C-alpha positions in Angstrom: 4.3 30.1 2.6 1.9 27.5 3.9 3.6 25.2 6.3 2.2 21.7 7.1 3.7 20.1 10.2 3.1 16.3 10.5 3.3 15.5 14.2 4.1 12.1 15.7 1.1 10.4 17.3 1.2 10.4 21.1 -0.9 7.2 21.5 1.5 4.2 21.9 -0.6 1.9 19.7 -1.2 4.4 16.8 1.0 3.6 13.8 -1.0 5.4 11.0 -0.1 8.6 9.2 -2.3 10.8 7.0 0.1 11.4 4.2 2.6 9.3 2.2 6.1 10.4 1.1 4.9 10.8 -2.5 2.2 13.2 -1.2 4.8 15.2 0.6 6.7 15.5 -2.7 3.6 16.8 -4.4 2.9 19.4 -1.7 6.5 20.6 -1.9 6.2 20.9 -5.6 3.2 23.2 -5.1 5.2 25.4 -2.7 3.8 24.1 0.6 6.6 23.6 3.2 6.4 20.2 5.0 7.9 19.2 8.3 7.6 15.6 9.6 8.4 14.6 13.1 10.4 11.5 13.9 8.3 8.7 15.3 9.2 5.4 17.0 5.9 3.8 15.9 4.8 5.3 12.6 4.4 2.7 9.9 6.3 4.9 7.4 9.8 5.9 8.8 10.9 9.5 8.9 13.7 8.7 6.5 11.2 8.0 3.7 9.8 11.5 4.2 13.2 13.0 4.3 14.1 11.4 1.0 10.9 13.0 -0.4 12.2 16.4 0.6 10.5 17.1 4.0 12.3 18.7 6.9 12.5 16.2 9.8 12.0 17.5 13.4 12.2 15.7 16.8 9.3 13.7 18.0 6.8 15.8 19.9 8.3 19.1 18.9 5.1 20.5 17.4 4.3 22.9 20.3 7.4 24.8 19.3 6.4 25.0 15.6 6.0 28.5 14.1 2.7 30.1 14.9 1.5 29.9 11.3 2.2 26.1 10.9 -0.7 23.8 10.4 -0.3 20.8 12.7 -1.5 17.6 11.2 -2.1 14.4 13.1 -4.8 11.7 13.4 -5.6 10.8 17.0 -5.8 12.8 20.2 -3.3 15.2 21.6 -1.9 14.7 25.1 -4.7 15.8 27.4 -2.5 18.1 29.5 -4.7 21.3 29.5 -2.2 23.5 27.7 -3.6 26.2 25.5 -3.6 25.5 21.8 -2.4 28.3 19.6 -1.9 26.5 16.3 -4.4 25.4 13.6 -4.8 21.6 14.0 -6.0 19.0 11.5 -7.0 15.8 13.3 -9.9 13.7 14.5 -10.9 15.8 17.6 -14.0 13.9 18.8 -15.1 17.2 20.3 -18.5 18.1 18.8 -20.9 15.6 20.3 -20.6 16.5 24.0 -17.7 14.2 24.8 -15.9 15.0 28.1 -12.5 15.0 26.5 -13.9 17.1 23.6 -15.1 19.8 25.9 -11.7 20.1 27.4 -10.1 20.2 24.0 -12.4 23.0 22.9 -11.5 24.9 26.0 -7.8 24.6 25.1 -8.5 26.1 21.7 -10.4 29.0 23.2 -7.6 29.6 25.6 -4.9 29.6 23.0 -6.7 31.1 20.0 -6.0 28.1 17.7 -8.5 26.2 15.6 -9.5 22.6 14.9 -10.2 21.4 11.4 -11.8 18.1 12.3 -11.2 15.4 9.7 -14.6 13.8 10.6 -16.2 17.1 9.4 -14.1 17.7 6.3 -17.0 17.5 3.9 -17.9 18.5 0.3 -20.9 20.6 -0.8 -23.3 17.7 -0.3 -22.1 17.0 3.3 -20.2 13.8 2.3 -16.9 13.3 4.0 -14.0 13.7 1.6 -11.6 11.3 3.3 -12.3 8.5 5.8 -10.7 5.3 7.3 -14.2 3.8 7.2 -13.5 0.7 5.0 -10.6 -0.5 7.1 -12.4 0.3 10.3 -15.2 -1.9 9.2 -12.9 -4.7 8.0 -10.8 -4.7 11.2 -13.8 -4.2 13.5 -15.6 -7.2 12.0 -12.4 -9.3 12.3 -11.9 -8.5 16.0 -15.6 -9.2 16.6 -15.3 -12.5 14.9 -12.3 -13.4 17.1 -14.4 -12.4 20.1 -17.1 -14.8 18.9 -14.6 -17.6 18.3 -13.1 -17.1 21.8 -16.6 -17.1 23.4 -17.6 -20.4 21.8 -14.6 -21.9 23.7 -15.6 -20.4 27.0 -13.0 -17.7 26.8 -12.8 -13.9 26.3 -11.2 -12.3 23.2 -7.4 -12.2 23.6 -5.3 -9.1 23.0 -4.7 -8.0 19.5 -2.0 -6.0 17.8 -1.1 -4.8 14.3 -1.3 -7.2 11.4 1.2 -6.9 8.5 -1.6 -7.1 6.0 -5.3 -7.7 5.6 -4.5 -11.2 4.3 -2.7 -12.0 7.5 -5.6 -10.8 9.6 -8.1 -12.8 7.5 -5.9 -15.9 7.9 -5.8 -15.6 11.7 -9.6 -15.2 11.8 -10.0 -18.4 9.7 -7.9 -20.4 12.1 -9.8 -19.1 15.1 -13.1 -19.9 13.5 -12.1 -23.3 12.2 -13.9 -25.2 14.8 -16.6 -22.6 15.7 -20.1 -22.4 14.3 -20.7 -19.3 12.2 -22.9 -16.6 13.8 -25.5 -14.8 11.8 -24.5 -11.1 11.6 -26.6 -8.0 11.4 -24.7 -5.0 9.9 -26.2 -1.6 10.5 -25.1 1.0 8.0 -24.3 -1.7 5.5 -24.0 0.5 2.4 -21.5 2.9 3.8 -17.7 2.7 3.8 -17.6 1.1 7.3 -20.4 -1.3 6.5 -18.8 -2.3 3.2 -15.6 -3.3 5.0 -17.5 -5.2 7.6 -19.6 -7.1 5.1 -16.6 -8.0 3.0 -14.7 -9.4 6.0 -17.8 -11.4 7.0 -18.2 -12.7 3.5 -14.6 -13.9 3.4 -15.2 -15.8 6.6 -18.5 -17.3 5.4 -20.4 -15.4 8.1 -24.0 -14.8 6.7 -24.9 -11.1 6.8 -28.2 -9.3 7.0 -27.4 -5.7 5.8 -29.5 -2.8 7.0 -29.2 0.8 5.9 -31.4 3.9 5.7 -34.5 2.1 4.3 -34.5 -0.6 7.0 -33.9 1.7 9.9 -36.1 4.7 8.8 -39.0 3.8 11.1 -36.8 4.7 14.1 -37.2 1.5 16.1 -37.5 -0.4 18.2 -35.3 -3.0 16.5 -35.9 -6.4 18.1 -34.0 -8.0 15.2 -30.7 -6.9 16.8 -31.3 -9.5 19.5 -31.9 -12.3 17.0 -28.4 -12.3 15.5 -25.4 -13.7 17.2 -23.2 -10.9 15.9 -24.3 -7.2 15.7 -22.0 -4.8 13.9 -22.8 -1.0 14.3 -21.3 1.0 11.4 -23.3 4.2 11.9 -21.7 7.2 13.6 -23.5 8.6 16.7 -25.4 11.7 15.8 -28.6 13.5 16.7 -31.6 11.5 15.6 -29.8 8.2 15.5 -31.9 5.6 17.4 -30.8 3.0 19.8 -30.4 -0.2 17.9 -29.7 -2.4 20.9 -31.7 -1.7 24.1 -29.9 -0.7 27.3 -31.1 -3.9 29.0 -30.2 -6.2 26.2 -28.0 -8.4 28.5 -31.0 -9.5 30.5 -33.3 -10.2 27.6 -33.8 -13.5 25.8 -31.5 -13.2 22.8 -29.3 -14.9 20.3 -27.0 -11.9 20.5 -23.5 -12.7 21.9 -21.1 -10.2 20.4 -21.6 -6.5 19.6 -19.0 -4.9 17.4 -19.5 -1.1 17.9 -17.2 -0.2 15.1 -18.3 3.4 15.0 -17.4 3.5 18.8 -18.7 6.7 20.4 -19.6 5.4 23.9 -19.5 8.7 25.8 -21.8 10.5 23.3 -25.4 11.2 24.2 -26.3 9.7 20.9 -24.6 6.3 21.4 -26.8 3.8 19.4 -25.7 0.8 21.5 -26.0 2.1 25.1 -25.1 -1.2 26.8 -21.6 -0.1 27.6 -19.8 3.2 28.6 -16.2 3.1 27.6 -14.0 2.2 24.7 -12.1 -1.1 24.7 -8.4 -1.5 23.8 -5.9 -3.7 22.0 -4.9 -5.2 25.3 -8.6 -5.9 26.3 -10.6 -5.9 23.0 -14.0 -6.6 24.5 -15.9 -5.7 27.7 -18.3 -8.4 29.0 -21.5 -6.6 29.9 -23.5 -9.7 30.8 -22.4 -13.2 31.9 -25.2 -15.7 31.4 -25.4 -16.0 28.5 -22.3 -13.9 27.7 -22.6 -10.6 25.9 -19.3 -9.0 24.8 -18.8 -5.6 23.3 -15.9 -4.8 21.0 -15.4 -1.0 20.9 -11.8 -0.2 19.9 -11.6 3.4 18.8 -8.6 3.1 16.4 -9.4 0.0 14.5 -7.8 1.0 11.2 -4.4 1.1 13.0 -4.5 -2.6 13.3 -3.8 -2.5 9.5 -1.6 0.6 9.5 -0.1 0.4 6.1 -3.3 -0.3 4.0 -5.4 2.1 6.0 -2.8 4.9 5.8 -2.3 4.5 2.1 -6.0 4.5 1.4 -6.7 7.6 3.6 -3.7 9.5 2.4 -4.8 9.1 -1.3 -8.3 10.4 -0.4 -7.0 13.4 1.5 -4.1 14.5 -0.6 -6.1 16.6 -3.1 -7.5 18.6 -0.2 -4.1 19.0 1.5 -3.0 20.5 -1.8 -5.5 23.2 -1.2 -4.2 24.2 2.3 -3.1 27.5 0.8 -6.8 28.3 0.7 -7.6 27.0 4.2 -10.6 29.2 4.8 -12.4 28.1 1.6 -14.0 24.9 0.4 -13.8 21.8 2.6 -11.4 23.6 5.0 -13.7 26.6 5.3 -16.7 24.4 6.1 -14.6 22.5 8.8 -13.6 25.9 10.3 -17.3 27.0 10.4 -18.2 23.8 12.3 -15.4 24.4 14.8 -16.4 28.0 15.4 -20.0 27.0 16.0 -19.1 24.4 18.6 -16.4 26.5 20.2 -19.0 29.3 20.7 -21.6 26.8 22.1 -19.0 25.5 24.6 -18.2 29.0 25.7 -21.9 29.7 26.3 -22.2 26.5 28.3 
């Protein structure tokens, strides 16, 4: 019997989950066993999964799960170096040369397990089958707008935490911007999921948007227009061939640019398209100031959808559920393609 084990997230500010209780009931009806760990932070309590029929296990007990269990989480595992013997479904951030990613792949090589990376769970055309993109874009644009509002008052963006709803987030942004001039925003990747969320948040705040996608960026740069907008929102994932949209020395140039929202957020990748900063920001410190006069702030929170944990979890879970239902055929279809991607990068890491 296929056994899916939903682990608790180890990151303190991560409240999302990749499956809803009704999804658990559907998997159980198909004959897939489901275990859900208790969690002090998850937006959906363990009791809701228990009522749906799942077995509930103690928080953090997945290392003792049966060898054939498939461990499902969203964000990173504790970076403790232990070998990984299970099959894991999660966002691994391990295939673009990231330092933590290299360590993660080494743990899989040591333990004999496998990573089915959610970022690389794609259909026959290469399109991702499930993504948090819309809510990442929405929340990333919101925090960037808050950073802009704070900067107009001579301040830096204050800490953020989860909002109970998108409406509550939007209301707080409107209050913050009530006495601030609206920036002009440039959204890169405007037609994708992330870009759509960012554009819709900006529209709700009356922030004018110039939207760029493949047609506008195909020439490969340079892109001086990035410096001509007060707000720059990057919604394109780092990947080979992606150009730098903001020059490394942007802080010292003449510019209208004041806030960069790197919503895609991959600062330690060699392909980072906004190479003016080198580390992710956090809920406690949402921006890093990379230049003082005039100020240039970068928002680069790497779990933005968790600021809206219920909406983003419900959306992602609905997208992913049809594929979780196929876990009994984990070496075929979208799962097989994800396994091939893992095996390729695992071998490359061993060669390095």
